[in-house]
Gaussian input, Z-matrix of N, CA and C with variables (Angstrom, degrees):
# hf/3-21g

backbone

0 1
 N
 C     1     B1
 C     2     B2     1     A1
 N     3     B3     2     A2     1     D1
 C     4     B4     3     A3     2     D2
 C     5     B5     4     A4     3     D3
 N     6     B6     5     A5     4     D4
 C     7     B7     6     A6     5     D5
 C     8     B8     7     A7     6     D6
 N     9     B9     8     A8     7     D7
 C    10    B10     9     A9     8     D8
 C    11    B11    10    A10     9     D9
 N    12    B12    11    A11    10    D10
 C    13    B13    12    A12    11    D11
 C    14    B14    13    A13    12    D12
 N    15    B15    14    A14    13    D13
 C    16    B16    15    A15    14    D14
 C    17    B17    16    A16    15    D15
 N    18    B18    17    A17    16    D16
 C    19    B19    18    A18    17    D17
 C    20    B20    19    A19    18    D18
 N    21    B21    20    A20    19    D19
 C    22    B22    21    A21    20    D20
 C    23    B23    22    A22    21    D21
 N    24    B24    23    A23    22    D22
 C    25    B25    24    A24    23    D23
 C    26    B26    25    A25    24    D24
 N    27    B27    26    A26    25    D25
 C    28    B28    27    A27    26    D26
 C    29    B29    28    A28    27    D27
 N    30    B30    29    A29    28    D28
 C    31    B31    30    A30    29    D29
 C    32    B32    31    A31    30    D30
 N    33    B33    32    A32    31    D31
 C    34    B34    33    A33    32    D32
 C    35    B35    34    A34    33    D33
 N    36    B36    35    A35    34    D34
 C    37    B37    36    A36    35    D35
 C    38    B38    37    A37    36    D36
 N    39    B39    38    A38    37    D37
 C    40    B40    39    A39    38    D38
 C    41    B41    40    A40    39    D39
 N    42    B42    41    A41    40    D40
 C    43    B43    42    A42    41    D41
 C    44    B44    43    A43    42    D42
 N    45    B45    44    A44    43    D43
 C    46    B46    45    A45    44    D44
 C    47    B47    46    A46    45    D45
 N    48    B48    47    A47    46    D46
 C    49    B49    48    A48    47    D47
 C    50    B50    49    A49    48    D48
 N    51    B51    50    A50    49    D49
 C    52    B52    51    A51    50    D50
 C    53    B53    52    A52    51    D51
 N    54    B54    53    A53    52    D52
 C    55    B55    54    A54    53    D53
 C    56    B56    55    A55    54    D54
 N    57    B57    56    A56    55    D55
 C    58    B58    57    A57    56    D56
 C    59    B59    58    A58    57    D57
 N    60    B60    59    A59    58    D58
 C    61    B61    60    A60    59    D59
 C    62    B62    61    A61    60    D60
 N    63    B63    62    A62    61    D61
 C    64    B64    63    A63    62    D62
 C    65    B65    64    A64    63    D63
 N    66    B66    65    A65    64    D64
 C    67    B67    66    A66    65    D65
 C    68    B68    67    A67    66    D66
 N    69    B69    68    A68    67    D67
 C    70    B70    69    A69    68    D68
 C    71    B71    70    A70    69    D69
 N    72    B72    71    A71    70    D70
 C    73    B73    72    A72    71    D71
 C    74    B74    73    A73    72    D72
 N    75    B75    74    A74    73    D73
 C    76    B76    75    A75    74    D74
 C    77    B77    76    A76    75    D75
 N    78    B78    77    A77    76    D76
 C    79    B79    78    A78    77    D77
 C    80    B80    79    A79    78    D78
 N    81    B81    80    A80    79    D79
 C    82    B82    81    A81    80    D80
 C    83    B83    82    A82    81    D81
 N    84    B84    83    A83    82    D82
 C    85    B85    84    A84    83    D83
 C    86    B86    85    A85    84    D84
 N    87    B87    86    A86    85    D85
 C    88    B88    87    A87    86    D86
 C    89    B89    88    A88    87    D87
 N    90    B90    89    A89    88    D88
 C    91    B91    90    A90    89    D89
 C    92    B92    91    A91    90    D90
 N    93    B93    92    A92    91    D91
 C    94    B94    93    A93    92    D92
 C    95    B95    94    A94    93    D93
 N    96    B96    95    A95    94    D94
 C    97    B97    96    A96    95    D95
 C    98    B98    97    A97    96    D96
 N    99    B99    98    A98    97    D97
 C   100   B100    99    A99    98    D98
 C   101   B101   100   A100    99    D99
 N   102   B102   101   A101   100   D100
 C   103   B103   102   A102   101   D101
 C   104   B104   103   A103   102   D102
 N   105   B105   104   A104   103   D103
 C   106   B106   105   A105   104   D104
 C   107   B107   106   A106   105   D105
 N   108   B108   107   A107   106   D106
 C   109   B109   108   A108   107   D107
 C   110   B110   109   A109   108   D108
 N   111   B111   110   A110   109   D109
 C   112   B112   111   A111   110   D110
 C   113   B113   112   A112   111   D111
 N   114   B114   113   A113   112   D112
 C   115   B115   114   A114   113   D113
 C   116   B116   115   A115   114   D114
 N   117   B117   116   A116   115   D115
 C   118   B118   117   A117   116   D116
 C   119   B119   118   A118   117   D117
 N   120   B120   119   A119   118   D118
 C   121   B121   120   A120   119   D119
 C   122   B122   121   A121   120   D120
 N   123   B123   122   A122   121   D121
 C   124   B124   123   A123   122   D122
 C   125   B125   124   A124   123   D123
 N   126   B126   125   A125   124   D124
 C   127   B127   126   A126   125   D125
 C   128   B128   127   A127   126   D126
 N   129   B129   128   A128   127   D127
 C   130   B130   129   A129   128   D128
 C   131   B131   130   A130   129   D129
 N   132   B132   131   A131   130   D130
 C   133   B133   132   A132   131   D131
 C   134   B134   133   A133   132   D132
 N   135   B135   134   A134   133   D133
 C   136   B136   135   A135   134   D134
 C   137   B137   136   A136   135   D135
 N   138   B138   137   A137   136   D136
 C   139   B139   138   A138   137   D137
 C   140   B140   139   A139   138   D138
 N   141   B141   140   A140   139   D139
 C   142   B142   141   A141   140   D140
 C   143   B143   142   A142   141   D141
 N   144   B144   143   A143   142   D142
 C   145   B145   144   A144   143   D143
 C   146   B146   145   A145   144   D144
 N   147   B147   146   A146   145   D145
 C   148   B148   147   A147   146   D146
 C   149   B149   148   A148   147   D147
 N   150   B150   149   A149   148   D148
 C   151   B151   150   A150   149   D149
 C   152   B152   151   A151   150   D150
 N   153   B153   152   A152   151   D151
 C   154   B154   153   A153   152   D152
 C   155   B155   154   A154   153   D153
 N   156   B156   155   A155   154   D154
 C   157   B157   156   A156   155   D155
 C   158   B158   157   A157   156   D156
 N   159   B159   158   A158   157   D157
 C   160   B160   159   A159   158   D158
 C   161   B161   160   A160   159   D159
 N   162   B162   161   A161   160   D160
 C   163   B163   162   A162   161   D161
 C   164   B164   163   A163   162   D162
 N   165   B165   164   A164   163   D163
 C   166   B166   165   A165   164   D164
 C   167   B167   166   A166   165   D165
 N   168   B168   167   A167   166   D166
 C   169   B169   168   A168   167   D167
 C   170   B170   169   A169   168   D168
 N   171   B171   170   A170   169   D169
 C   172   B172   171   A171   170   D170
 C   173   B173   172   A172   171   D171
 N   174   B174   173   A173   172   D172
 C   175   B175   174   A174   173   D173
 C   176   B176   175   A175   174   D174
 N   177   B177   176   A176   175   D175
 C   178   B178   177   A177   176   D176
 C   179   B179   178   A178   177   D177
 N   180   B180   179   A179   178   D178
 C   181   B181   180   A180   179   D179
 C   182   B182   181   A181   180   D180
 N   183   B183   182   A182   181   D181
 C   184   B184   183   A183   182   D182
 C   185   B185   184   A184   183   D183
 N   186   B186   185   A185   184   D184
 C   187   B187   186   A186   185   D185
 C   188   B188   187   A187   186   D186
 N   189   B189   188   A188   187   D187
 C   190   B190   189   A189   188   D188
 C   191   B191   190   A190   189   D189
 N   192   B192   191   A191   190   D190
 C   193   B193   192   A192   191   D191
 C   194   B194   193   A193   192   D192
 N   195   B195   194   A194   193   D193
 C   196   B196   195   A195   194   D194
 C   197   B197   196   A196   195   D195
 N   198   B198   197   A197   196   D196
 C   199   B199   198   A198   197   D197
 C   200   B200   199   A199   198   D198
 N   201   B201   200   A200   199   D199
 C   202   B202   201   A201   200   D200
 C   203   B203   202   A202   201   D201
 N   204   B204   203   A203   202   D202
 C   205   B205   204   A204   203   D203
 C   206   B206   205   A205   204   D204
 N   207   B207   206   A206   205   D205
 C   208   B208   207   A207   206   D206
 C   209   B209   208   A208   207   D207
 N   210   B210   209   A209   208   D208
 C   211   B211   210   A210   209   D209
 C   212   B212   211   A211   210   D210
 N   213   B213   212   A212   211   D211
 C   214   B214   213   A213   212   D212
 C   215   B215   214   A214   213   D213
 N   216   B216   215   A215   214   D214
 C   217   B217   216   A216   215   D215
 C   218   B218   217   A217   216   D216
 N   219   B219   218   A218   217   D217
 C   220   B220   219   A219   218   D218
 C   221   B221   220   A220   219   D219
 N   222   B222   221   A221   220   D220
 C   223   B223   222   A222   221   D221
 C   224   B224   223   A223   222   D222
 N   225   B225   224   A224   223   D223
 C   226   B226   225   A225   224   D224
 C   227   B227   226   A226   225   D225
 N   228   B228   227   A227   226   D226
 C   229   B229   228   A228   227   D227
 C   230   B230   229   A229   228   D228
 N   231   B231   230   A230   229   D229
 C   232   B232   231   A231   230   D230
 C   233   B233   232   A232   231   D231
 N   234   B234   233   A233   232   D232
 C   235   B235   234   A234   233   D233
 C   236   B236   235   A235   234   D234
 N   237   B237   236   A236   235   D235
 C   238   B238   237   A237   236   D236
 C   239   B239   238   A238   237   D237
 N   240   B240   239   A239   238   D238
 C   241   B241   240   A240   239   D239
 C   242   B242   241   A241   240   D240
 N   243   B243   242   A242   241   D241
 C   244   B244   243   A243   242   D242
 C   245   B245   244   A244   243   D243
 N   246   B246   245   A245   244   D244
 C   247   B247   246   A246   245   D245
 C   248   B248   247   A247   246   D246
 N   249   B249   248   A248   247   D247
 C   250   B250   249   A249   248   D248
 C   251   B251   250   A250   249   D249
 N   252   B252   251   A251   250   D250
 C   253   B253   252   A252   251   D251
 C   254   B254   253   A253   252   D252
 N   255   B255   254   A254   253   D253
 C   256   B256   255   A255   254   D254
 C   257   B257   256   A256   255   D255
 N   258   B258   257   A257   256   D256
 C   259   B259   258   A258   257   D257
 C   260   B260   259   A259   258   D258
 N   261   B261   260   A260   259   D259
 C   262   B262   261   A261   260   D260
 C   263   B263   262   A262   261   D261
 N   264   B264   263   A263   262   D262
 C   265   B265   264   A264   263   D263
 C   266   B266   265   A265   264   D264
 N   267   B267   266   A266   265   D265
 C   268   B268   267   A267   266   D266
 C   269   B269   268   A268   267   D267
 N   270   B270   269   A269   268   D268
 C   271   B271   270   A270   269   D269
 C   272   B272   271   A271   270   D270
 N   273   B273   272   A272   271   D271
 C   274   B274   273   A273   272   D272
 C   275   B275   274   A274   273   D273
 N   276   B276   275   A275   274   D274
 C   277   B277   276   A276   275   D275
 C   278   B278   277   A277   276   D276
 N   279   B279   278   A278   277   D277
 C   280   B280   279   A279   278   D278
 C   281   B281   280   A280   279   D279
 N   282   B282   281   A281   280   D280
 C   283   B283   282   A282   281   D281
 C   284   B284   283   A283   282   D282
 N   285   B285   284   A284   283   D283
 C   286   B286   285   A285   284   D284
 C   287   B287   286   A286   285   D285

   B1=1.4639
   B2=1.5283
   B3=1.3387
   B4=1.4626
   B5=1.5359
   B6=1.2531
   B7=1.4688
   B8=1.5335
   B9=1.3365
   B10=1.4710
   B11=1.5474
   B12=1.3224
   B13=1.4843
   B14=1.5229
   B15=1.3363
   B16=1.4575
   B17=1.5215
   B18=1.3256
   B19=1.4553
   B20=1.5133
   B21=1.3303
   B22=1.4562
   B23=1.5245
   B24=1.2868
   B25=1.4391
   B26=1.4950
   B27=1.3405
   B28=1.4709
   B29=1.5157
   B30=1.3084
   B31=1.4357
   B32=1.5146
   B33=1.3036
   B34=1.4694
   B35=1.5108
   B36=1.3131
   B37=1.4458
   B38=1.5096
   B39=1.3080
   B40=1.4513
   B41=1.5315
   B42=1.3287
   B43=1.4542
   B44=1.5036
   B45=1.3117
   B46=1.4890
   B47=1.5035
   B48=1.3277
   B49=1.4611
   B50=1.5355
   B51=1.3040
   B52=1.4371
   B53=1.5207
   B54=1.2854
   B55=1.4737
   B56=1.5026
   B57=1.3261
   B58=1.4467
   B59=1.5266
   B60=1.3416
   B61=1.4536
   B62=1.5307
   B63=1.3071
   B64=1.4515
   B65=1.5016
   B66=1.3079
   B67=1.4436
   B68=1.5366
   B69=1.3011
   B70=1.4774
   B71=1.5132
   B72=1.3154
   B73=1.4418
   B74=1.5212
   B75=1.3421
   B76=1.4628
   B77=1.5289
   B78=1.3319
   B79=1.4628
   B80=1.5405
   B81=1.3048
   B82=1.4447
   B83=1.5084
   B84=1.3316
   B85=1.4333
   B86=1.5220
   B87=1.3273
   B88=1.4383
   B89=1.5051
   B90=1.3467
   B91=1.4402
   B92=1.5290
   B93=1.2971
   B94=1.4502
   B95=1.5362
   B96=1.3087
   B97=1.4708
   B98=1.5517
   B99=1.3236
   B100=1.4716
   B101=1.5528
   B102=1.3125
   B103=1.4660
   B104=1.5217
   B105=1.3163
   B106=1.4705
   B107=1.5404
   B108=1.3011
   B109=1.4544
   B110=1.5310
   B111=1.3066
   B112=1.4445
   B113=1.5445
   B114=1.3170
   B115=1.4546
   B116=1.5438
   B117=1.3302
   B118=1.4567
   B119=1.5298
   B120=1.3645
   B121=1.4443
   B122=1.5643
   B123=1.2851
   B124=1.4582
   B125=1.5294
   B126=1.3667
   B127=1.4558
   B128=1.5351
   B129=1.3212
   B130=1.4663
   B131=1.5179
   B132=1.3346
   B133=1.4545
   B134=1.5285
   B135=1.3316
   B136=1.4518
   B137=1.5344
   B138=1.3344
   B139=1.4613
   B140=1.5326
   B141=1.3252
   B142=1.4610
   B143=1.5596
   B144=1.3353
   B145=1.4652
   B146=1.5289
   B147=1.3361
   B148=1.4839
   B149=1.4958
   B150=1.3500
   B151=1.4450
   B152=1.5250
   B153=1.3328
   B154=1.4707
   B155=1.5464
   B156=1.3110
   B157=1.4507
   B158=1.5106
   B159=1.3573
   B160=1.4547
   B161=1.5240
   B162=1.3290
   B163=1.4479
   B164=1.5486
   B165=1.3135
   B166=1.4682
   B167=1.5427
   B168=1.3389
   B169=1.4546
   B170=1.5282
   B171=1.3298
   B172=1.4673
   B173=1.5628
   B174=1.3205
   B175=1.4640
   B176=1.5327
   B177=1.3182
   B178=1.4910
   B179=1.5131
   B180=1.3310
   B181=1.4468
   B182=1.5450
   B183=1.3045
   B184=1.4838
   B185=1.5217
   B186=1.3195
   B187=1.4715
   B188=1.5023
   B189=1.2818
   B190=1.4942
   B191=1.5237
   B192=1.3315
   B193=1.4554
   B194=1.5220
   B195=1.3200
   B196=1.4349
   B197=1.5207
   B198=1.3132
   B199=1.4717
   B200=1.5327
   B201=1.3445
   B202=1.4582
   B203=1.5312
   B204=1.3279
   B205=1.4671
   B206=1.5355
   B207=1.3503
   B208=1.4397
   B209=1.5000
   B210=1.3110
   B211=1.4606
   B212=1.5226
   B213=1.3066
   B214=1.5089
   B215=1.5206
   B216=1.3432
   B217=1.4423
   B218=1.5268
   B219=1.3102
   B220=1.4707
   B221=1.5312
   B222=1.3037
   B223=1.4817
   B224=1.5273
   B225=1.3146
   B226=1.4957
   B227=1.5313
   B228=1.3327
   B229=1.4641
   B230=1.5223
   B231=1.3196
   B232=1.4742
   B233=1.5367
   B234=1.3179
   B235=1.4714
   B236=1.5385
   B237=1.3404
   B238=1.4781
   B239=1.5075
   B240=1.3154
   B241=1.4640
   B242=1.5413
   B243=1.3280
   B244=1.4595
   B245=1.5202
   B246=1.3317
   B247=1.4522
   B248=1.5291
   B249=1.3169
   B250=1.4696
   B251=1.5190
   B252=1.3358
   B253=1.4462
   B254=1.5284
   B255=1.3066
   B256=1.4565
   B257=1.5224
   B258=1.3190
   B259=1.4797
   B260=1.5159
   B261=1.3185
   B262=1.4759
   B263=1.5058
   B264=1.3077
   B265=1.4500
   B266=1.4812
   B267=1.3338
   B268=1.4541
   B269=1.5211
   B270=1.2956
   B271=1.4665
   B272=1.5027
   B273=1.2768
   B274=1.4550
   B275=1.5239
   B276=1.3026
   B277=1.4605
   B278=1.5204
   B279=1.3298
   B280=1.4488
   B281=1.5191
   B282=1.3133
   B283=1.5050
   B284=1.5377
   B285=1.3197
   B286=1.4512
   B287=1.5027
   A1=109.43
   A2=115.54
   A3=120.65
   A4=110.55
   A5=115.55
   A6=121.59
   A7=107.49
   A8=117.69
   A9=119.46
   A10=114.03
   A11=116.54
   A12=117.07
   A13=111.63
   A14=118.31
   A15=121.90
   A16=113.56
   A17=116.39
   A18=120.84
   A19=108.44
   A20=116.57
   A21=121.02
   A22=109.10
   A23=115.71
   A24=122.04
   A25=108.76
   A26=114.74
   A27=120.03
   A28=106.42
   A29=116.08
   A30=121.95
   A31=109.06
   A32=115.81
   A33=120.46
   A34=108.14
   A35=117.05
   A36=121.66
   A37=108.91
   A38=115.72
   A39=121.59
   A40=106.85
   A41=115.23
   A42=119.44
   A43=113.61
   A44=117.74
   A45=120.28
   A46=109.56
   A47=115.23
   A48=120.01
   A49=109.30
   A50=116.06
   A51=120.40
   A52=107.80
   A53=116.24
   A54=122.13
   A55=110.88
   A56=117.61
   A57=118.95
   A58=110.97
   A59=118.45
   A60=118.80
   A61=109.50
   A62=116.17
   A63=120.60
   A64=108.91
   A65=115.65
   A66=121.24
   A67=108.12
   A68=116.04
   A69=120.05
   A70=111.15
   A71=118.12
   A72=119.32
   A73=111.09
   A74=114.59
   A75=118.85
   A76=109.39
   A77=117.08
   A78=117.51
   A79=111.48
   A80=117.02
   A81=120.14
   A82=111.74
   A83=117.82
   A84=121.47
   A85=110.20
   A86=115.17
   A87=120.32
   A88=107.46
   A89=117.43
   A90=121.34
   A91=112.72
   A92=118.50
   A93=123.10
   A94=108.64
   A95=117.26
   A96=119.49
   A97=109.91
   A98=115.14
   A99=120.15
   A100=111.55
   A101=117.80
   A102=119.41
   A103=112.70
   A104=118.42
   A105=121.39
   A106=111.23
   A107=118.31
   A108=120.66
   A109=110.57
   A110=116.11
   A111=121.71
   A112=109.37
   A113=114.93
   A114=121.53
   A115=109.12
   A116=116.60
   A117=120.67
   A118=112.54
   A119=116.25
   A120=120.82
   A121=109.92
   A122=116.17
   A123=121.01
   A124=109.13
   A125=116.55
   A126=120.63
   A127=110.88
   A128=116.44
   A129=119.84
   A130=109.89
   A131=118.23
   A132=120.33
   A133=111.05
   A134=117.52
   A135=120.56
   A136=110.78
   A137=118.06
   A138=121.66
   A139=112.32
   A140=118.51
   A141=122.79
   A142=112.27
   A143=119.61
   A144=117.23
   A145=113.35
   A146=116.79
   A147=120.56
   A148=110.62
   A149=118.20
   A150=122.35
   A151=110.26
   A152=115.50
   A153=121.87
   A154=109.32
   A155=118.67
   A156=121.49
   A157=111.28
   A158=117.34
   A159=121.30
   A160=110.66
   A161=118.03
   A162=121.34
   A163=112.43
   A164=115.54
   A165=120.90
   A166=111.40
   A167=115.68
   A168=121.54
   A169=107.86
   A170=115.86
   A171=121.05
   A172=112.58
   A173=117.07
   A174=120.59
   A175=112.15
   A176=117.71
   A177=122.12
   A178=109.53
   A179=114.88
   A180=121.64
   A181=107.45
   A182=117.65
   A183=119.65
   A184=111.12
   A185=115.18
   A186=120.87
   A187=109.61
   A188=115.42
   A189=121.21
   A190=114.06
   A191=118.34
   A192=121.14
   A193=109.40
   A194=117.04
   A195=120.98
   A196=110.29
   A197=116.77
   A198=119.48
   A199=111.67
   A200=115.27
   A201=119.28
   A202=110.87
   A203=115.80
   A204=119.30
   A205=112.67
   A206=117.01
   A207=121.21
   A208=110.03
   A209=119.00
   A210=123.61
   A211=109.65
   A212=116.67
   A213=121.81
   A214=108.91
   A215=118.91
   A216=121.64
   A217=110.39
   A218=116.53
   A219=120.29
   A220=111.18
   A221=116.74
   A222=120.52
   A223=111.28
   A224=115.59
   A225=119.61
   A226=109.96
   A227=119.59
   A228=119.95
   A229=111.03
   A230=118.72
   A231=121.89
   A232=112.02
   A233=115.90
   A234=120.19
   A235=113.44
   A236=115.68
   A237=119.00
   A238=111.23
   A239=115.24
   A240=122.65
   A241=108.05
   A242=116.18
   A243=121.24
   A244=108.39
   A245=116.03
   A246=120.42
   A247=106.84
   A248=114.55
   A249=120.67
   A250=112.83
   A251=115.68
   A252=120.89
   A253=114.59
   A254=118.03
   A255=121.37
   A256=109.31
   A257=115.31
   A258=120.80
   A259=109.47
   A260=115.59
   A261=121.13
   A262=109.30
   A263=114.60
   A264=121.06
   A265=109.60
   A266=118.29
   A267=121.86
   A268=107.75
   A269=115.53
   A270=119.64
   A271=112.24
   A272=116.27
   A273=120.24
   A274=109.42
   A275=115.80
   A276=122.86
   A277=112.41
   A278=116.57
   A279=125.30
   A280=114.20
   A281=117.01
   A282=119.72
   A283=107.35
   A284=115.22
   A285=119.81
   A286=111.39
   D1=133.00
   D2=-179.21
   D3=-84.10
   D4=144.15
   D5=174.95
   D6=-79.31
   D7=145.62
   D8=-179.05
   D9=-54.38
   D10=-31.95
   D11=-177.34
   D12=-74.29
   D13=-9.56
   D14=179.41
   D15=-100.38
   D16=2.78
   D17=-179.01
   D18=-72.90
   D19=132.03
   D20=178.40
   D21=-104.73
   D22=141.31
   D23=177.22
   D24=-107.74
   D25=139.29
   D26=-178.18
   D27=-118.37
   D28=133.50
   D29=177.22
   D30=-112.13
   D31=128.97
   D32=178.38
   D33=-92.75
   D34=127.63
   D35=176.53
   D36=-98.58
   D37=136.47
   D38=-179.02
   D39=-94.78
   D40=125.13
   D41=-177.83
   D42=-98.47
   D43=-5.23
   D44=178.92
   D45=-135.60
   D46=149.58
   D47=176.98
   D48=-74.15
   D49=142.14
   D50=175.15
   D51=-97.04
   D52=92.62
   D53=-174.93
   D54=-113.28
   D55=149.61
   D56=177.00
   D57=-72.26
   D58=158.17
   D59=179.77
   D60=-64.03
   D61=144.90
   D62=-178.66
   D63=-81.15
   D64=127.85
   D65=178.62
   D66=-135.24
   D67=137.40
   D68=179.50
   D69=-80.13
   D70=-14.92
   D71=-178.37
   D72=-89.11
   D73=141.38
   D74=174.55
   D75=-78.08
   D76=150.05
   D77=177.02
   D78=-61.88
   D79=142.37
   D80=-178.69
   D81=-74.29
   D82=-30.22
   D83=179.29
   D84=-101.88
   D85=144.26
   D86=172.65
   D87=-82.68
   D88=148.74
   D89=-178.62
   D90=-76.83
   D91=-28.28
   D92=178.66
   D93=-157.89
   D94=157.06
   D95=-179.22
   D96=-68.16
   D97=130.12
   D98=-177.24
   D99=-61.90
   D100=-33.57
   D101=-177.02
   D102=-67.73
   D103=-14.27
   D104=179.98
   D105=-90.78
   D106=-0.63
   D107=-176.89
   D108=-73.12
   D109=144.09
   D110=-177.89
   D111=-78.23
   D112=161.11
   D113=178.01
   D114=-61.43
   D115=-41.21
   D116=-179.74
   D117=-62.39
   D118=-39.10
   D119=179.63
   D120=-66.55
   D121=-40.31
   D122=-179.82
   D123=-64.74
   D124=-41.76
   D125=179.32
   D126=-64.90
   D127=-38.33
   D128=178.35
   D129=-65.36
   D130=-39.49
   D131=178.53
   D132=-61.50
   D133=-34.72
   D134=-179.95
   D135=-68.32
   D136=-21.98
   D137=-179.80
   D138=-86.79
   D139=-13.14
   D140=-176.30
   D141=-53.69
   D142=-49.01
   D143=179.66
   D144=-60.18
   D145=-33.34
   D146=178.56
   D147=-72.62
   D148=-37.44
   D149=176.30
   D150=-61.25
   D151=-45.27
   D152=179.39
   D153=-59.76
   D154=-46.18
   D155=179.27
   D156=-64.09
   D157=-39.19
   D158=179.85
   D159=-64.78
   D160=-39.46
   D161=179.01
   D162=-66.59
   D163=-26.64
   D164=176.24
   D165=-80.23
   D166=-34.92
   D167=-176.41
   D168=-141.19
   D169=104.12
   D170=-175.56
   D171=-64.30
   D172=-13.91
   D173=177.84
   D174=-87.86
   D175=-2.95
   D176=-176.27
   D177=-67.45
   D178=131.15
   D179=174.51
   D180=-140.61
   D181=115.58
   D182=-177.51
   D183=-62.06
   D184=139.58
   D185=177.77
   D186=-72.50
   D187=139.20
   D188=175.26
   D189=83.45
   D190=3.76
   D191=178.22
   D192=-87.53
   D193=139.32
   D194=172.64
   D195=-70.58
   D196=163.74
   D197=177.29
   D198=-60.57
   D199=-35.84
   D200=-179.65
   D201=-65.61
   D202=-43.74
   D203=178.97
   D204=-68.44
   D205=-37.83
   D206=175.10
   D207=-64.13
   D208=-40.27
   D209=177.43
   D210=-61.02
   D211=-36.55
   D212=178.26
   D213=-63.53
   D214=-39.80
   D215=177.57
   D216=-63.40
   D217=-42.36
   D218=178.72
   D219=-62.54
   D220=-42.26
   D221=179.10
   D222=-65.77
   D223=-45.30
   D224=-177.53
   D225=-70.37
   D226=-29.11
   D227=-177.21
   D228=-64.80
   D229=-22.97
   D230=176.97
   D231=-69.44
   D232=-15.42
   D233=-179.62
   D234=-92.22
   D235=0.79
   D236=-177.25
   D237=-127.53
   D238=162.72
   D239=176.58
   D240=-142.08
   D241=141.86
   D242=174.68
   D243=-98.15
   D244=135.55
   D245=179.53
   D246=-146.15
   D247=121.98
   D248=179.82
   D249=50.54
   D250=44.48
   D251=174.51
   D252=80.18
   D253=4.64
   D254=-177.88
   D255=-119.35
   D256=152.01
   D257=179.78
   D258=-101.44
   D259=129.90
   D260=178.39
   D261=-126.39
   D262=144.51
   D263=175.22
   D264=-81.01
   D265=131.78
   D266=176.96
   D267=-69.03
   D268=134.98
   D269=175.72
   D270=-99.04
   D271=-179.00
   D272=175.22
   D273=-67.36
   D274=149.41
   D275=179.87
   D276=58.91
   D277=32.03
   D278=176.43
   D279=64.40
   D280=17.34
   D281=172.84
   D282=-80.63
   D283=140.11
   D284=-179.43
   D285=-117.13

C-alpha cells in the first residue's frame, strides 16, 4: 500500500486543438429557440465582433464604449481563441 505522500499525479498535455470539422454550410436546425434567449446572452452576442477584433489586435478599443463595457470585452475575450481566422469558444479543460 502506498502512502499518500508518495502518490504521483500525471498531467496530460494536449498538443492539438479539438475543433469541429469546418463546413461552409450552416446547420439546418437551430439549437434552441431564439425567443427564449436571455437579455444577457443577446448582449454578449453583440460583443462577439469586438472580441474577435480585440483578439486580432490587443490595442483595439471600440469607440463610444464605456470603461465598464470595454472591461466586459476584455473579460469575455479570455473565453475565446482564434484559430486559422475563425473564432472558437474555449471549453472546459482547454477543449475548443
